[in-house]
C-alpha positions, -999 to +999 in steps of 0.1 A: -370-847-393-404-846-375-390-871-345-358-847-345-386-822-344-403-837-319-373-846-299-363-805-291-401-792-286-398-823-260-368-806-246-381-772-248-411-778-225-393-797-202-372-770-198-394-738-195-417-767-167-383-764-148-377-728-153-411-724-143-404-737-107-371-720-104-381-690-109-415-698-085-386-710-055-365-683-059-386-659-054-398-674-026-357-676-010-356-640-020-387-628-005-376-649+026-343-633+026-353-598+023-377-604+052-351-617+074-325-587+063-353-557+071-362-575+102-322-573+114-317-536+096-346-525+117-335-545+150-302-528+149-308-492+136-350-488+137-355-501+171-316-501+184-311-533+196-282-528+220-258-554+202-249-564+170-262-593+151-234-606+123-254-615+089-226-639+078-250-669+067-272-637+056-245-629+032-236-656+020-274-667+009-269-636-014-239-648-029-261-678-036-287-660-050-267-643-068-253-668-089-288-690-092-302-663-103-273-655-134-277-686-140-315-683-143-312-652-162-289-669-189-312-701-196-340-679-201-323-657-224-309-688-242-352-700-243-355-661-263-330-664-285-348-694-297-381-686-295-379-650-316-413-653-322-426-653-285-444-683-298-448-691-257-461-667-235-447-679-207-408-669-214-415-626-211-430-634-177-404-651-166-380-621-176-398-600-159-403-618-122-363-621-124-355-588-134-377-578-103-363-603-076-328-592-091-333-555-082-347-567-047-311-582-046-300-554-048-309-537-020-305-567-002-275-567-010-266-527-001-275-535+030-261-563+040-231-542+027-241-513+049-244-535+079-218-555+075-191-526+074-207-509+107-199-540+122-163-540+116-160-505+120-172-512+152-155-538+159-120-518+152-132-492+173-133-514+203-102-521+193-085-488+185-075-493+152-086-458+144-067-462+107-088-490+096-122-477+115-113-444+096-117-461+064-148-481+070-160-451+079-150-434+049-167-466+030-197-462+055-201-423+042-197-431+002-224-460+006-249-441+027-245-411-001-243-423-035-263-461-029-298-452-044-307-490-027-299-471+006-312-441-003-348-456-016-347-477+019-378-468+041-356-463+073-327-447+059-325-418+081-323-439+104-289-457+093-276-421+088-279-408+122-266-445+129-233-435+109-230-396+127-239-419+160-209-435+156-186-407+140-196-391+171-183-418+189-148-429+170-138-390+167-136-387+204-112-417+210-088-409+181-087-371+194-081-382+228-052-396+210-038-372+188-036-349+220-010-360+239+008-356+202+016-324+201+016-301+233+022-267+241+037-250+278+039-215+291+062-210+316+064-172+329+101-166+349+099-160+382+124-132+381+117-115+352+082-114+345+088-096+302+105-132+299+085-164+292+094-199+278+070-215+253+077-252+244+064-275+215+067-310+221+058-335+192+053-371+202+082-393+182+061-428+175+054-447+143+015-446+152+013-406+145+008-417+110-020-436+114-035-409+136-026-382+114-044-401+086-076-414+109-075-380+112-081-369+078-103-396+069-127-383+097-129-357+079-111-337+113-071-328+099-084-298+084-094-283+118-066-296+137-038-284+113-057-244+113-055-248+150-021-262+150-003-237+123-022-209+139+000-217+173+028-223+151+027-192+138+016-172+160+038-191+191+070-197+171+079-184+138+064-150+143+081-141+175+114-153+157+112-130+131+099-105+152+132-109+171+125-112+207+132-150+209+155-174+218+154-210+201+165-244+210+160-281+207+164-305+233+186-337+230+162-358+222+149-339+193+113-336+205+112-307+227+113-269+205+120-243+235+116-205+230+124-178+253+108-151+244+101-114+258+066-104+266+072-068+246+070-058+213+107-057+205+134-064+230+151-034+242+189-031+231+211-048+202+191-061+173+189-094+163+206-098+130+185-110+097+206-140+094+204-145+128+160-148+122+167-166+090+190-192+108+161-196+134+136-202+110+158-231+093+159-248+127+121-248+136+109-258+101+129-287+102+117-296+137+082-290+123+091-310+092+113-340+117+083-346+134+054-344+112+062-349+072+036-375+069+019-394+040-019-385+041-048-404+020-035-433-003-001-442-015+009-423-044-011-392-028+006-359-032-006-347+001+013-345+037+009-328+064+038-299+057+018-291+027-014-289+050+002-265+071+019-244+040-011-242+027-027-223+058-001-203+075+020-204+041+011-167+021+009-148+060+048-158+071+062-153+042+043-117+038+051-110+079+096-120+068+088-100+047+078-071+060+093-072+096+127-087+087+137-084+049+126-051+041+141-036+075+179-056+065+177-044+030+208-017+025+205+018+035+233+030+015+260+011-007+285+004+017+256-021+032+255-038+001+283-070+016+265-067+044+236-083+028+258-111+008+259-131+048+217-128+044+211-135+010+228-169+018+209-175+046+179-167+027+187-193-002+190-222+023+157-219+040+143-207+007+147-238-008+141-257+022+106-244+024+096-255-014+120-286-012+099-297+021+066-285+004+057-261+033+055-235+005+039-238-036+061-233-065+038-206-072+050-189-039+080-168-058+079-145-023+114-152-010+127-165-042+124-123-048+141-117-024+165-145-027+176-132-062+172-098-053+205-083-071+206-046-077+169-039-086+156-046-053+183-028-032+187+000-055+151+012-049+155+009-014+184+024-011+171+053-029+135+053-014+153+057+018+167+087+007+128+097-010+119+095+023+141+111+037+138+143+020+096+143+014+096+145+051+121+175+049+097+186+029+067+192+049+086+201+078+086+242+092+100+265+072+106+294+098+137+273+111+164+293+094+200+299+084+217+326+065+234+315+029+253+335+005+279+361+007+271+395+025+281+430+009+303+410-019+278+407-042+266+433-067+233+445-061+225+446-098+228+404-096+199+387-097+192+353-097+163+355-134+192+334-155+216+302-149+247+297-170+251+266-187+278+241-165+304+243-194+301+282-193+310+279-152+338+283-131+348+288-097+347+326-100+311+326-121+293+342-095+288+344-055+254+337-045+238+367-024+229+370+008+196+357+023+174+339+046+173+301+039+149+274+061+175+246+072+155+215+058+162+234+022+200+228+026+193+194+044+178+187+011+206+198-007+228+177+017+210+145+006+210+155-027+252+155-024+249+121-006+235+104-032+258+117-062+285+107-036+273+073-031+263+072-074+300+079-080+313+055-054+342+028-065+315-001-052+281+016-069+271-012-101+257+015-131+223+006-124+223+023-085+245+052-100+210+057-128+189+050-096+201+076-079+210+102-100+178+094-116+162+102-079+183+133-075+163+141-100+128+135-085+135+148-052+138+187-073+107+178-087+089+161-060+103+200-039+092+220-065+054+198-063+049+188-025+064+223-008+038+247-026+008+222-015+017+208+019+022+250+026-002+266+007-023+283+037+013+296+046+024+307+014-007+325+012-012+346+040+023+348+058+047+370+036+076+360+056+064+327+049+067+326+009+101+345+010+115+316+030+100+296+003+113+319-024+148+319-012+152+281-009+143+278-044+166+299-054+201+286-037+187+256-045+189+264-079+221+275-071+238+249-053+224+225-084+241+242-108+274+235-093+265+199-079+259+200-117+292+206-132+315+188-100+292+153-109+286+151-143+316+142-158+321+108-136+281+103-134+289+102-175+314+080-173+304+053-150+268+051-176+289+049-204+285+088-218+251+083-209+237+121-213+236+137-173+221+169-173+204+187-138+209+221-152+172+217-171+157+220-133+174+251-120+147+270-145+116+250-128+127+260-091+139+293-100+099+293-113+087+276-081+100+302-061+097+332-084+054+324-085+054+317-047+067+358-040+050+370-071+013+352-055+019+371-022+030+409-042-005+399-061-019+392-025-006+425-009-014+448-044-048+441-041-045+444-002-030+482-009-052+493-037-088+483-022-075+504+013-073+532-007-103+529-031-121+524+005-104+553+021-126+583+007-100+594-021-126+589-051-154+611-033-130+637-020-135+669-045-175+664-038-180+670-004-170+698+013-154+685+046-121+662+043-133+625+058-109+613+085-108+578+064-086+597+036-058+599+068-066+566+083-066+547+049-031+561+041-019+553+076-030+520+071-013+513+041+020+526+052+021+504+083+013+473+059+044+484+036+062+489+073+053+459+083+068+435+046+096+458+053+102+439+086+093+407+076+114+408+045+143+430+053+178+407+060+156+378+050+153+386+011+184+392-009+189+428-015+184+429-046+150+414-043+138+432-015+139+464-031+122+454-066+097+439-040+093+469-019+095+489-049+070+473-068+045+480-040+056+513-025+048+521-067+017+501-060+006+530-035+015+565-054+008+552-085-029+549-070-023+587-049-014+604-083-043+589-103-069+593-073-056+635-080-053+641-115-088+625-118-104+653-097-121+684-116-118+700-087-094+706-058-098+738-038-068+753-018-080+732+020-086+698+000-050+707-016-033+719+021-044+682+031-041+661+009-002+677+010-001+668+045-009+629+041+013+623+014+042+638+029+035+613+053+036+591+027+071+602+012+085+601+051+072+563+053+090+551+023+121+569+022+122+549+056+122+515+036+151+518+016+187+520+028+197+543-003+185+571-013+189+562-053+170+527-043+139+544-040+139+562-069+155+534-091+125+510-078+095+528-075+092+538-110+065+573-105+085+586-070+091+615-091+056+622-105+046+617-071+066+639-057+061+666-084+020+661-078+029+673-040+052+704-052+020+709-074-006+711-048+014+735-031+024+759-058+013+791-075+009+794-107+048+816-113+056+782-099+037+761-123+051+779-148+086+772-135+088+735-132+068+733-165+100+751-181+083+753-212+083+716-216+113+709-200+110+711-165+109+686-134+067+686-142+075+682-181+092+651-169+067+635-156+034+647-169+023+651-203+007+685-214-030+675-212-026+665-178-009+695-166-035+712-182-066+693-160-044+702-131-048+733-134-082+740-142-089+717-110-064+738-085-068+776-098-099+797-107-105+812-140-081+841-145-059+861-175-027+846-156-043+807-158-055+814-194-023+825-205-007+798-187-034+769-200-019+786-236+016+780-235+012+745-225+018+729-257 
């Protein structure tokens, strides 16, 4: 055993001695190689030696040293495992020395790898092998960005600068090769200055794929795609959508020619949407045939078409929808069949764009129109009606026409209530004659067209329901939009308010008749769903009545303010009658004359009499109230009041064609006449008109009012006392 131990100890000592020697030699070799490599790198990238030095011999040395280093490390590890207690103090030192050489060797390998790749990249550049050159560039870029050994190199910035300079030179050559691949030309027509020809030529070559991938590796493709895609969109796709060009692919298949109009839209016949979609298919197929190039490593999902689509796909779809598909949507039921051809072409275009990768699966803009069915077309049809109606609602109301029947309608028939549809027949009622705005009649015609289309044979249930609901919506819109849009005119112009009032009454009348006519047909199409329109009649009538009522309140306030500021209130306090009294009463009479001129033959007879009767009643009520409030009425004041009140009577009687109408509609007319007669009477006449509480004076005034008037108008006497005592 001792002999064997001695042999092993002698072997370990010999191994340790050899390791010390080998490590020392290896360290010197590493140092020499490091110096040699650093000199080459610094000479090439720092002092910029004009000729690249090949370093194949240094690479071979480094590979050999890698093997030697691995062998030495393994031998030291074996010795350390045999001596776990570290009785031999040289082994840890050897291990540390080898670790240091390992780090240096890694540093050397990184520099040699960078230098070798740079040499190969420049060789590919000189030989115009652009794809191989670009791949080496990507390798160099990854090295210099991620290799910590290169980053720790003292002249790291010089390496970066050299790589940037190489990139600049190489990309210039690649771009020079790329420019002839895609070329644009614009030729203005000599005969017609409004026409021009745009040609897009794409060179067919097997080298196109290499060039495109080289651009990708050099980080230039995105910029080139952006430039080309914008030109493709603005020079080809959008002019096609705008219907201002003709498209042609040459027999060679390499040139796409567009004959365009410089103005925004062609004059004359508008190109059908189906033709536009067909030309877009031709253009997309042309682009695909020449630029369907895979980008990146094999198996990559990227290709040039998908990149083009990523740049302009959404904008293209939005423009196609807004400027072609939206315009092509049918505006009437009769146009539904025409849209089938458009849907067929749109399906073909949409499938092509998705199949070729121009549109992503997430872009469903065209699919929505492709599967348009009833909802979108229904919305378009109803939207056209709504916009037409809305435009009419905002139009001026002064363009008027006659409506209703003259002289055949009972004047007592006023459109306060509407019968239910089931209670109506052809002779239920006739609408009174009045003036309406032509816009109201046009809106009713829009509604009638909608109801006719809703009950046509080729109308689906969805369209019928939508059109029916839109007719209701138009009526509600009219009641909301018109009063708001014409608010100022309705508040300041009495005739404008009258026109709107008449419009509402007439539309309510016609709506009731339309409801009777179309209730059953629409209900049958909708499988006996509840169809009702008469619920909107009160909405219309109340909206019109409210507008006229507001105008009457405005005129009422004006009449009252004029009379109360006239001096009638303080008439008995001054001995001299102010001239403002007669002036104010004349002003009120002029106001009523003006209303007569703007409302007569505009409102229906019944409404006219009620409206003017109401305002006339306000006038006579205020005058009567003023007289009844006086405590002293001398003879002069009485005569003056009689004079101005007779002017009122004279004017008001001209407002109504039938004398009976003034008594009927001016409720205090007889009371006002009695006050005039009282002011001109003596006590005997007053007693006679009182007639023991049964005369005409007693019909209009109560006992207390008459007594007060007597005390104010007559001085104290036995006759006055006797009469006052008799009035009970």
